C-alpha positions as CSV (number, residue, x, y, z in Angstrom):
1,M,378.0,30.0,109.3
2,R,375.5,30.4,106.4
3,Y,374.9,33.9,107.5
4,I,378.7,34.7,107.5
5,I,379.2,33.2,104.1
6,S,376.3,35.2,102.7
7,L,377.8,38.4,103.9
8,L,381.2,37.5,102.3
9,L,379.5,36.7,99.1
10,T,377.6,40.0,99.1
11,S,380.7,42.0,99.8
12,V,382.5,40.3,96.9
13,A,379.7,40.8,94.5
14,A,379.0,44.5,95.4
15,P,380.6,46.9,92.9
16,A,383.3,49.3,94.1
17,M,382.0,52.6,95.2
18,A,383.7,55.6,93.7
19,E,385.2,58.2,96.0
20,V,385.3,61.9,95.8
21,P,388.7,62.5,94.2
22,R,391.4,64.4,96.0
23,V,391.7,67.6,93.9
24,V,394.8,69.9,94.0
25,T,394.8,73.4,92.5
26,D,397.6,76.0,91.9
27,I,396.3,79.5,92.6
28,P,393.4,80.9,94.7
29,P,391.1,81.7,91.8
30,V,391.2,78.3,90.5
31,H,390.8,76.8,94.0
32,S,387.7,78.9,94.4
33,L,386.1,77.6,91.2
34,V,386.8,74.0,92.1
35,A,385.5,74.5,95.6
36,Q,382.2,75.8,94.2
37,V,381.8,72.7,92.0
38,M,382.7,70.3,94.7
39,G,380.5,72.0,97.3
40,D,379.8,69.9,100.4
41,L,381.4,66.8,98.8
42,G,384.9,67.8,99.6
43,Q,387.5,70.6,99.7
44,P,390.3,71.0,97.1
45,D,393.9,71.6,98.2
46,L,395.4,74.9,97.4
47,L,399.2,74.9,96.8
48,L,400.0,78.7,96.6
49,E,400.3,80.1,100.0
50,K,399.0,83.5,101.0
51,G,401.2,86.2,99.7
52,A,403.4,83.9,97.8
53,N,404.7,84.6,94.2
54,A,402.6,82.4,91.7
55,H,405.6,82.3,89.3
56,S,408.4,81.3,91.6
57,F,406.7,79.4,94.4
58,Q,408.4,76.4,96.0
59,L,406.5,73.4,97.2
60,R,406.9,72.3,100.7
61,P,407.6,68.5,101.2
62,S,404.1,68.0,102.5
63,Q,402.6,69.6,99.4
64,A,404.8,67.5,97.1
65,A,403.5,64.5,99.0
66,G,400.0,65.6,98.5
67,L,400.5,65.6,94.7
68,Q,401.2,61.9,94.9
69,E,397.8,61.3,96.4
70,A,395.9,63.6,94.1
71,G,393.3,62.2,91.6
72,L,392.9,65.5,89.8
73,V,395.2,68.5,89.4
74,V,393.4,71.6,88.2
75,W,395.7,74.5,87.2
76,I,396.2,77.2,84.8
77,G,399.2,75.7,83.2
78,P,403.0,76.0,83.2
79,E,402.7,79.5,81.6
80,M,401.6,80.7,85.0
81,T,403.0,78.3,87.5
82,P,406.1,76.5,86.0
83,W,407.1,75.0,89.3
84,L,404.0,72.8,89.3
85,D,404.9,71.5,85.8
86,R,408.2,70.3,87.2
87,A,406.6,68.9,90.3
88,L,404.1,66.9,88.3
89,E,406.9,65.2,86.2
90,G,406.7,61.6,87.2
91,T,405.3,62.3,90.6
92,S,401.8,60.8,90.3
93,N,399.1,59.4,88.1
94,A,396.8,62.2,88.7
95,K,394.8,63.5,85.8
96,E,395.3,67.1,84.9
97,L,393.0,69.8,83.7
98,R,395.0,72.6,82.2
99,L,392.6,75.5,82.0
100,L,394.6,77.8,79.8
101,A,395.0,75.1,77.1
102,A,391.4,73.8,77.5
103,D,389.2,73.8,74.4
104,G,386.8,76.8,74.6
105,T,389.1,79.0,76.6
106,F,389.6,82.4,75.3
107,R,393.3,83.3,75.0
108,Q,395.1,86.4,74.1
109,E,398.6,87.7,73.8
110,F,400.2,90.2,76.3
111,G,399.4,93.7,75.1
112,A,396.2,92.8,73.3
113,E,393.9,95.9,73.1
114,G,390.3,96.5,72.9
115,A,387.2,94.9,74.2
116,H,386.3,91.3,73.2
117,D,383.0,89.5,72.9
118,H,383.9,85.8,72.7
119,G,380.7,84.2,74.2
120,A,379.9,82.5,70.8
121,E,383.3,81.6,69.5
122,A,384.4,80.0,72.8
123,G,381.3,77.9,73.1
124,H,380.4,79.6,76.4
125,D,376.8,78.3,76.7
126,E,377.0,78.5,80.4
127,A,376.2,75.0,81.8
128,G,376.5,73.0,78.7
129,H,380.2,72.1,79.0
130,D,380.2,68.4,79.9
131,E,381.6,67.5,76.6
132,A,383.7,70.5,75.7
133,G,387.3,69.8,76.2
134,H,386.7,66.7,78.4
135,D,388.1,64.0,76.2
136,D,391.5,65.6,75.9
137,H,392.2,66.9,79.4
138,G,393.0,63.7,81.1
139,H,396.8,64.0,80.4
140,E,397.2,60.6,81.7
141,G,400.9,59.4,82.0
142,H,401.8,63.2,82.4
143,D,402.1,64.0,78.7
144,H,401.3,67.5,80.0
145,G,399.2,68.5,77.2
146,T,401.9,69.0,74.5
147,E,399.3,69.4,71.8
148,E,397.3,71.9,73.8
149,K,400.3,74.0,74.5
150,A,401.2,74.2,70.9
151,E,397.6,75.0,70.0
152,A,397.6,77.8,72.6
153,G,400.6,79.4,70.9
154,H,402.9,78.4,73.7
155,D,405.4,76.3,71.6
156,D,407.9,79.1,71.6
157,H,407.3,80.3,75.1
158,G,409.3,77.8,77.2
159,H,410.4,79.2,80.6
160,D,413.2,76.9,81.4
161,E,415.2,77.6,78.3
162,A,415.1,81.4,77.8
163,G,416.5,82.3,81.2
164,H,413.1,81.9,82.8
165,D,414.1,80.2,85.9
166,D,410.8,80.0,87.9
167,H,409.8,83.1,86.0
168,A,412.4,85.2,87.6
169,D,412.4,87.6,84.6
170,H,408.9,86.8,83.5
171,A,408.9,89.2,80.5
172,H,405.4,90.0,79.3
173,T,405.5,88.8,75.7
174,G,403.6,85.9,74.1
175,L,400.6,84.2,75.5
176,D,399.0,86.0,78.6
177,P,398.2,83.4,81.2
178,H,396.0,85.6,83.4
179,A,392.9,84.2,81.7
180,W,390.9,83.7,84.9
181,L,390.3,87.5,84.9
182,D,387.8,87.1,82.1
183,P,384.6,85.9,83.8
184,A,383.4,84.2,80.6
185,N,386.5,81.9,80.9
186,A,385.6,81.2,84.6
187,R,382.1,80.3,83.6
188,H,383.4,77.9,81.0
189,W,385.9,76.3,83.3
190,L,383.2,75.5,85.9
191,G,381.6,73.2,83.4
192,L,384.9,71.6,82.6
193,I,385.7,71.0,86.2
194,A,382.4,69.5,86.8
195,A,382.9,67.1,83.9
196,E,386.3,66.1,85.1
197,L,385.0,65.4,88.6
198,S,382.0,63.5,87.2
199,A,384.2,61.2,85.2
200,Q,386.1,60.2,88.3
201,D,383.1,60.2,90.6
202,P,380.0,59.4,88.4
203,E,377.8,58.7,91.4
204,N,378.0,62.5,92.3
205,A,377.8,63.7,88.7
206,A,374.4,65.3,89.2
207,I,375.7,67.2,92.2
208,Y,378.8,68.5,90.4
209,A,376.6,69.6,87.5
210,A,374.1,71.3,89.7
211,N,376.8,73.1,91.7
212,A,378.5,74.3,88.5
213,E,375.2,75.6,87.0
214,K,374.5,77.5,90.2
215,A,378.0,78.9,90.2
216,Q,377.7,79.8,86.6
217,A,374.4,81.7,87.3
218,D,375.8,83.5,90.2
219,L,378.9,84.5,88.3
220,A,376.7,85.7,85.3
221,A,374.7,87.9,87.7
222,L,377.9,89.4,89.2
223,D,379.4,90.0,85.8
224,G,376.3,92.0,85.0
225,E,376.8,94.0,88.1
226,I,380.4,94.8,87.4
227,A,379.8,95.7,83.9
228,A,377.3,98.3,85.0
229,L,379.7,99.6,87.7
230,L,382.6,100.0,85.2
231,A,380.6,101.3,82.2
232,P,380.9,105.0,83.2
233,V,384.7,104.7,83.6
234,K,385.7,102.9,80.4
235,D,387.5,105.8,79.0
236,K,389.6,106.7,82.1
237,P,393.3,105.8,81.6
238,L,394.5,103.3,84.0
239,V,398.1,102.7,85.0
240,V,398.6,99.3,86.6
241,F,401.7,97.8,88.2
242,H,402.2,94.9,85.7
243,D,400.6,93.6,82.6
244,A,398.2,91.3,84.2
245,Y,394.9,92.9,83.4
246,G,394.4,92.5,79.7
247,Y,391.5,89.9,80.0
248,F,389.7,92.0,82.7
249,A,390.1,95.2,80.8
250,G,389.1,93.5,77.4
251,H,386.0,91.9,78.9
252,Y,384.8,95.2,80.5
253,G,386.2,97.5,77.8
254,L,388.5,99.4,80.2
255,T,391.6,101.5,79.1
256,I,394.9,100.3,80.3
257,A,397.2,103.1,79.4
258,A,400.5,101.6,80.8
259,S,402.1,99.2,83.1
260,I,404.8,100.2,85.5
261,A,406.8,96.9,85.6
262,E,408.0,95.6,82.3
263,G,408.3,92.1,83.8
264,D,407.2,90.5,87.0
265,A,410.7,91.0,88.6
266,A,412.1,93.7,86.3
267,N,412.4,97.2,87.5
268,P,411.5,99.7,84.8
269,G,414.3,101.6,83.1
270,A,414.8,105.3,83.2
271,K,413.2,105.8,79.8
272,H,410.1,103.9,80.8
273,I,409.9,105.9,84.1
274,A,410.1,109.2,82.2
275,E,407.3,108.0,79.9
276,L,405.2,107.0,82.8
277,E,405.7,110.4,84.5
278,A,404.8,112.2,81.4
279,L,401.6,110.2,81.1
280,L,400.6,110.7,84.7
281,R,401.1,114.5,84.4
282,E,398.8,114.6,81.5
283,G,396.0,113.3,83.7
284,P,393.5,112.5,84.8
285,V,394.9,109.0,85.2
286,C,394.4,106.3,87.9
287,L,397.6,104.8,89.3
288,F,397.2,101.5,91.0
289,P,399.6,99.6,93.2
290,E,399.2,95.8,93.3
291,A,398.9,93.4,96.2
292,N,401.9,91.2,96.7
293,H,404.2,93.6,95.1
294,D,406.5,96.4,96.5
295,P,404.5,99.7,96.4
296,K,407.8,101.7,96.3
297,L,407.7,102.3,92.5
298,V,404.1,103.4,92.7
299,A,404.9,105.8,95.6
300,Q,407.9,107.2,93.7
301,L,405.8,108.0,90.6
302,A,403.1,109.5,92.7
303,E,405.5,111.8,94.5
304,A,407.1,112.8,91.2
305,T,403.8,113.7,89.6
306,G,401.7,114.8,92.5
307,L,399.3,112.0,92.0
308,T,397.5,110.2,94.8
309,P,397.7,106.5,94.2
310,A,394.4,104.5,94.1
311,G,393.8,101.3,96.1
312,A,395.8,98.3,95.5
313,L,394.5,95.7,92.9
314,D,394.7,92.0,93.8
315,P,394.3,90.0,90.6
316,E,395.3,86.7,92.2
317,G,393.2,87.0,95.3
318,S,396.4,86.8,97.3
319,F,395.1,88.5,100.4
320,I,391.5,87.2,100.3
321,G,390.7,84.2,102.5
322,P,390.8,81.0,100.2
323,G,387.4,79.3,99.5
324,A,384.4,79.1,97.2
325,A,383.6,82.8,97.7
326,L,387.1,84.1,96.7
327,Y,386.6,84.4,92.9
328,G,383.6,86.6,93.2
329,Q,385.1,88.7,96.0
330,M,388.3,89.2,93.9
331,L,386.4,90.4,90.9
332,R,384.0,92.7,92.9
333,A,387.0,94.2,94.9
334,M,389.0,94.9,91.7
335,A,386.0,96.5,89.9
336,T,385.0,98.6,93.0
337,T,388.7,99.9,93.4
338,I,388.8,100.9,89.7
339,A,385.5,102.5,89.8
340,D,386.2,104.5,93.0
341,C,389.3,105.9,91.4
342,A,388.0,106.6,87.9
343,K,384.6,108.2,88.8
């Protein structure tokens, strides 16, 4: 009896062990970054299914139920996936890490031109991000980062009001949410993700930090390789399917001459088509279709101008197997496709 009582007393006195949090992510690149930080401790959930539209995706009931059980939601923000913003309203007590609104994230408007060097201004000191932006990313009670959205220039970019029903007419004005295509942002986010996970699971904080540091080092090495690969083609005009490549082009100094679609679901008008055809006839120009988008417009432009389209770009990793390796594979594939056409 004394033995049984002692066991009971021990179990009562022992502190509760923190568990690895259940993490939910929105798009494949974010899922990849979180998976790298979690490592062998766990696997994050990915909401966006292969080939689905990031702007107008609809959650399955099982996915909505999974949000109820999440301890942390890591996502770009409502600027990219407005359906998740609505799904989170009152559904769970999960903390949120909105990457686009996070302190230290480099943000730019659609149509921003020219290369950018923001390592110093964004505080991208590689692994030293445990404090940066950690205090104000909890969003407990689902306040959804109102202050951060205003700070990010998104106070006048609401998508539910201005006819943006699930981004059906996602016009490319205002804040550009495709910030994951800047590897410096991704390196910064790895530190923020590690900090959030460590706050919920302090017993594994050292593992999260080490995983983030390794991922940052690997990404820095890949960044250097891609910069060298793309350096010879910086001045080659690139025509892309839609205006999603500003961060990538700015980081590597590429020249985006035009975008075919003036919005994610908007077909270009006759005037824009005529302008594109004139640009493509001037040559030499690289014309890129895009994964997860109808290649018909690209084929029509190619036929009208006698140009052979390049390989498809996949800025969301839509057709790459999800997992920790996806982010690097996505960047390398985009860079290789651009270099192969432009050389």
